[in-house]
C-alpha positions in Angstrom: 6.2 -4.6 -21.7 5.7 -7.1 -18.7 9.0 -8.6 -19.9 10.6 -5.4 -19.4 8.9 -5.3 -15.5 10.4 -8.7 -14.9 14.0 -7.8 -16.3 13.6 -4.9 -13.9 13.0 -6.5 -11.1 16.1 -9.1 -11.1 18.1 -6.2 -12.2 16.8 -4.4 -8.9 17.6 -7.4 -7.0 21.4 -7.4 -7.2 21.5 -3.9 -6.3 19.3 -4.0 -3.1 22.1 -6.7 -1.1 25.3 -4.8 -2.1 26.6 -1.1 -2.0 25.5 1.0 -4.7 29.1 1.5 -6.2 32.4 0.0 -5.3 34.6 2.6 -4.5 37.7 3.3 -6.2 41.2 4.5 -5.0 40.8 8.5 -5.4 37.3 8.7 -3.9 36.4 10.9 -1.2 34.5 10.3 2.2 32.8 13.1 3.8 32.0 12.5 7.5 29.4 14.9 9.0 30.8 16.5 12.5 28.3 19.0 13.3 31.2 21.1 14.7 30.1 24.4 12.8 26.4 24.1 13.5 23.6 23.0 11.1 24.2 24.2 7.7 24.9 21.4 5.7 26.7 23.1 3.0 29.5 24.7 5.5 33.0 22.9 4.9 33.6 23.1 8.4 30.9 20.4 9.6 32.5 17.7 7.6 35.9 15.8 7.2 37.5 14.2 4.2 39.5 11.1 3.3 41.0 12.6 0.3 41.5 16.5 -0.5 39.7 19.2 0.7 36.0 18.9 1.3 34.1 21.1 -1.9 30.9 20.4 -3.0 31.2 20.1 -6.5 31.2 17.2 -9.3 34.8 16.5 -9.7 35.2 13.1 -8.6 33.2 10.3 -6.7 32.2 11.7 -3.5 30.6 9.5 -0.5 28.8 11.6 1.8 27.5 10.3 5.1 25.9 11.8 7.8 26.2 11.2 11.6 24.8 11.9 15.2 27.8 14.1 15.7 27.6 17.5 16.4 24.2 19.6 15.3 21.8 17.9 13.3 22.0 18.9 9.7 20.0 21.1 7.4 19.9 21.1 3.7 18.7 25.1 3.3 19.6 26.1 -0.2 20.3 24.4 -3.5 23.6 23.7 -5.1 24.5 22.2 -8.2 26.1 19.1 -6.6 25.0 15.5 -6.7 27.1 12.9 -3.8 28.0 9.5 -6.0 26.8 7.9 -2.4 24.5 9.7 0.1 23.6 8.1 3.4 21.9 9.4 6.4 22.9 7.2 9.1 21.1 5.7 12.4 19.5 8.2 14.6 20.5 11.3 12.1 17.7 13.8 12.0 18.2 15.6 8.8 15.9 18.2 7.3 15.6 19.3 3.5 14.5 22.7 2.7 15.8 23.1 -0.7 16.3 20.7 -3.4 19.2 17.8 -3.1 20.5 15.3 -5.6 22.1 12.0 -5.3 23.2 9.8 -7.6 23.3 6.3 -5.1 21.6 5.7 -1.5 22.1 2.7 0.7 20.8 3.8 4.1 18.0 6.1 4.7 17.9 5.8 8.2 17.3 7.9 11.3 14.7 10.6 10.5 14.3 12.5 7.4 12.1 15.7 6.9 11.1 16.7 3.1 9.4 20.4 3.7 7.6 22.3 1.1 9.1 23.3 -1.7 12.3 21.0 -1.4 12.3 17.8 -3.8 14.9 15.3 -2.6 15.9 13.1 -5.8 18.0 9.4 -6.0 18.8 8.7 -9.3 18.7 4.9 -8.2 17.2 3.3 -5.0 16.4 5.0 -2.1 16.4 2.5 1.1 14.4 4.1 4.0 15.2 2.0 7.2 17.8 -0.5 5.8 19.1 -2.9 8.2 17.9 -0.4 10.8 15.3 2.2 11.7 14.4 5.0 9.0 11.5 7.1 8.9 10.8 9.9 6.5 8.3 12.5 7.0 7.0 14.4 3.7 5.7 17.5 4.7 4.5 19.4 1.5 7.9 18.4 -0.5 8.5 15.4 -2.5 10.8 12.2 -2.3 11.5 10.9 -5.6 13.6 8.1 -7.4 14.1 9.7 -11.1 16.6 9.0 -13.8 16.4 8.7 -17.4 18.1 5.2 -17.8 18.7 4.0 -14.3 16.2 1.4 -12.7 14.7 3.6 -9.9 12.8 2.6 -6.9 11.8 3.4 -3.1 12.0 0.4 -0.6 10.3 1.1 2.4 11.9 -1.4 4.7 15.3 -3.0 3.3 17.3 -6.2 4.2 17.7 -7.9 7.8 16.3 -6.1 10.5 15.2 -3.5 8.1 12.5 -0.9 9.4 11.1 1.7 7.5 8.2 4.3 7.8 7.5 7.0 5.5 4.3 9.7 6.2 3.1 11.6 3.3 1.5 14.7 4.7 0.4 18.4 3.7 0.3 17.8 -0.3 3.5 16.1 -0.2 4.6 13.6 -2.9 6.4 9.9 -3.1 7.4 8.9 -6.3 9.0 5.6 -6.6 9.9 6.2 -10.5 9.5 2.6 -11.3 8.4 1.0 -8.1 7.3 1.9 -4.7 8.0 -1.2 -2.0 7.0 -1.6 1.1 8.7 -4.3 3.4 9.4 -6.4 0.4 12.2 -8.7 -0.7 15.1 -10.5 1.4 14.3 -11.1 4.7 10.8 -9.3 4.4 11.4 -6.1 6.4 9.2 -3.9 8.4 7.7 -1.4 6.2 4.9 0.8 6.7 3.3 3.8 4.2 0.9 6.4 5.2 -0.6 8.4 2.9 -2.2 11.2 4.2 -5.0 13.7 3.4 -3.5 15.7 0.5 -0.6 13.4 0.4 0.3 11.1 -2.9 2.0 7.9 -3.6 2.8 7.2 -7.3 5.0 4.7 -9.2 5.0 3.8 -13.3 5.4 0.0 -12.9 4.0 -1.3 -9.4 3.7 -0.6 -5.9 4.2 -4.0 -3.9 3.4 -4.8 -0.2 5.4 -7.5 1.2 4.2 -9.7 4.1 5.7 -7.3 6.7 4.4 -4.4 4.9 1.3 -1.9 5.6 0.0 0.9 3.4 -2.4 3.1 4.8 -4.5 5.4 3.0 -5.9 8.1 5.4 -7.4 10.4 3.0 -4.8 10.3 0.4 -4.1 9.4 -3.3 -2.2 6.1 -4.3 -1.4 5.8 -8.2 0.0 2.5 -8.1 1.6 1.9 -11.2 0.4 -0.7 -13.7 0.5 -3.1 -11.0 -0.7 -3.7 -7.5 0.9 -6.8 -5.6 -0.7 -6.9 -1.6 1.7 -9.9 0.3 4.5 -10.3 -2.5 6.7 -13.1 -1.7 9.5 -12.1 -4.2 13.0 -12.2 -2.9 16.3 -11.3 -4.6 17.7 -14.7 -3.1 16.1 -18.1 -2.3 16.3 -18.8 1.1 16.8 -15.2 2.5 12.9 -15.5 4.2 14.4 -14.5 7.6 12.2 -15.3 10.8 8.8 -14.5 9.0 5.8 -16.4 10.0 2.9 -16.2 7.3 -0.2 -15.2 9.1 -3.7 -13.9 8.4 -2.3 -10.5 7.7 0.5 -11.2 5.0 0.6 -7.7 3.5 -1.7 -4.9 4.2 -3.4 -2.5 2.4 -6.0 -0.1 4.3 -8.2 2.2 2.4 -9.6 4.2 5.3 -10.1 7.0 3.3 -9.1 8.5 -0.2 -8.5 6.6 -3.4 -6.3 3.8 -4.5 -5.8 3.4 -8.5 -4.4 0.6 -10.1 -3.1 1.3 -13.9 -3.7 5.2 -13.5 -1.8 5.4 -16.5 -3.9 3.0 -18.6 -0.8 0.8 -19.7 -1.3 -2.7 -21.0 -3.2 -5.3 -18.9 -2.4 -4.7 -15.2 -1.7 -7.2 -12.6 -3.8 -7.3 -9.6 -2.6 -9.8 -7.0 -3.7 -10.4 -3.5 -2.0 -13.3 -1.5 -4.1 -15.6 0.2 -3.4 -14.5 3.7 -3.4 -10.9 2.5 -5.8 -8.1 3.4 -7.3 -5.4 1.7 -9.6 -3.4 4.2 -12.0 -0.7 2.6 -13.6 2.0 4.9 -14.5 5.4 3.4 -12.1 4.9 0.3 -12.2 3.8 -2.6 -10.2 1.2 -5.1 -10.4 1.4 -8.6 -8.7 -0.6 -11.4 -8.4 0.5 -15.0 -8.9 -2.0 -17.6 -11.1 -1.5 -20.4 -10.8 -5.0 -21.7 -11.8 -6.8 -18.3 -14.4 -7.0 -15.5 -12.5 -7.8 -12.2 -16.4 -7.9 -10.5 -16.1 -11.8 -10.1 -12.4 -12.0 -9.0 -13.3 -9.0 -6.4 -16.4 -10.9 -4.8 -14.4 -14.1 -4.8 -11.3 -12.2 -2.6 -14.6 -10.9 -0.3 -16.0 -14.7 0.0 -12.2 -15.8 0.7 -11.5 -12.8 3.4 -8.7 -11.0 1.5 -11.0 -8.2 0.9 -12.8 -6.8 4.1 -15.4 -4.1 4.7 -15.5 -1.9 7.8 -17.7 -3.7 10.6 -21.2 -2.7 9.7 -20.6 -2.2 6.2 -20.3 -4.5 2.7 -18.4 -4.6 -0.2 -20.2 -3.1 -3.5 -18.5 -3.3 -7.1 -19.2 -1.8 -10.0 -17.9 -1.7 -13.6 -18.6 1.0 -16.3 -16.5 -0.7 -19.2 -13.5 1.2 -18.4 -12.6 0.4 -14.7 -14.0 -1.7 -11.6 -14.4 0.2 -8.9 -15.0 -1.1 -5.3 -16.2 0.4 -2.2 -17.3 -0.4 1.1 -21.2 1.0 2.0 -23.2 0.7 5.3 -25.2 -2.5 5.0 -28.3 -0.9 5.5 -28.0 2.0 3.5 -28.1 0.4 -0.1 -31.0 -1.3 0.2 -33.7 -0.9 -2.5 -36.3 0.6 -0.5 -39.2 -0.4 -2.8 -37.8 -4.3 -2.8 -37.0 -3.8 0.7 -40.8 -3.1 1.9 -41.8 -6.3 0.1 -39.7 -8.6 2.3 -39.6 -9.4 6.1 -37.3 -11.7 8.0 -38.2 -13.6 11.0 -37.6 -14.6 13.8 -35.0 -12.1 14.6 -33.3 -13.0 17.0 -33.0 -16.5 15.6 -32.4 -19.8 16.9 -31.0 -21.1 13.8 -34.3 -21.1 11.6 -34.6 -17.9 9.2 -38.1 -17.5 7.7 -38.1 -15.0 4.5 -41.7 -13.7 3.5 -42.2 -12.2 0.3 -45.4 -9.6 -0.4 -45.6 -11.3 -4.1 -44.1 -14.6 -5.8 -40.6 -14.2 -6.8 -40.6 -18.1 -8.4 -36.6 -19.0 -8.0 -35.5 -15.2 -8.7 -34.0 -14.2 -5.4 -30.9 -15.6 -3.9 -29.7 -14.9 -0.1 -26.2 -14.1 1.4 -25.1 -14.2 4.7 -21.9 -12.2 5.8 -20.3 -12.2 9.2 -19.6 -8.4 10.6 -16.2 -8.2 9.0 -18.0 -9.1 5.4 -17.0 -12.6 4.9 -19.1 -14.2 3.1 -20.6 -17.2 5.0 -23.3 -18.7 3.6 -25.3 -18.3 0.1 -28.5 -20.1 -1.6 -31.0 -19.6 -4.0 -34.6 -18.9 -2.3 -36.5 -22.2 -2.8 -39.2 -24.5 -0.8 -42.0 -21.7 -1.4 -44.6 -22.0 0.7 -47.1 -19.1 0.8 -44.4 -17.0 -0.4 -42.0 -17.8 2.6 -38.6 -19.4 2.4 -37.0 -21.2 5.3 -33.8 -22.0 6.0 -32.4 -24.1 9.2 -28.7 -22.7 9.3 -28.4 -24.2 13.0 -25.6 -26.0 11.7 -24.1 -23.0 9.8 -24.2 -20.1 11.6 -22.6 -19.4 15.0 -24.0 -17.2 17.9 -23.6 -13.5 17.1 -24.6 -11.1 14.6 -24.7 -11.2 10.9 -25.9 -9.3 7.6 -28.3 -10.9 5.3 -28.1 -10.0 1.6 -31.3 -10.5 -0.4 -31.0 -10.1 -4.4 -33.6 -10.1 -6.9 -32.8 -11.3 -10.6 -32.7 -7.2 -11.5 -30.1 -6.7 -8.7 -32.2 -5.3 -6.5 -30.9 -5.6 -3.0 -32.1 -5.9 0.5 -29.9 -6.0 3.5 -30.9 -6.8 7.0 -29.2 -7.2 10.5 -29.5 -10.8 12.0 -28.8 -12.0 15.3 -27.9 -15.7 15.9 -28.5 -16.6 19.5 
């Protein structure tokens, strides 16, 4: 299964650079004029390079919109598939009925897919290729789908690419094999917003490139088997463009809603987060399905390294039930075990650097201390030793700068006490 994914990625690379198909003698190119109104299927709205305009499957037809005349609107279904369909810069296309195409090179301008409509490409959609493209999915479906061809949706493509997809109102984006956001040559800009009621799904992988952002705002993201955040793959080595790697090399923001990795429970998933990438979690949930592996240690390491970050005032909480690893962000003080907490006090607070932790009973060396900053990064950890009358003392003058921190004290049976500490 893994081999198939890698081979597919290489094949897809060749498609991403060149026209989907070389035109042959006798192929027709239809160009939009919009002179007879907005009806996409009015022959009076098009010109043809070869023969009359006919919406049929005889011959290979290249169909391109333009900003001339009225904006095109697809309001009915016709059993016809253009060989190549391109929506060019600054064109407003409305899709109110099913529309199927074989290839797509440019999905630029603004495309709106409304409830009841499914816009299908049998290969690769390229939203915002070498220009600006926005797709608003308002209850409809944008999908790459074919029984045999490699399929994907690229949000942002090639040099100066800038793509945005907004999934709203029970809409769906289905990448077929993959959904890619700001990936591959020249690291284009890409943004996918999955809002309340919206769904994004892929079979193999969801990939977020170094200039890509995936915002989950109440929607559902089923990534496929794999999730890559900060994916640096290039179809052609050296085509990196002008990118400078920063601390935000690819972003997944789970503001609310759910992201599920390996939702189909395929073989071992890949969960990859670049060292300079970020997964931000507020009120949402990240789930990694794998009954053969517990990702708790990996997640905690990423939290310590600043790759997974909770919302301000929250801490990352990880659990595993033998089938899946679940990651959330919870208010620091809300997940305290109150019986355990009643036995602990921390003083002085504010502190000038000396921290005293007093317990009402002797826990020997079974307690541990962790100190997080306000964005959830682990700053300091240590076992609680040097006991004097059940009091543990630490000198953090050279460790903690002035500011606010969250202290986590954990017992051997995983009871936790959280409190805020001010370093003055």
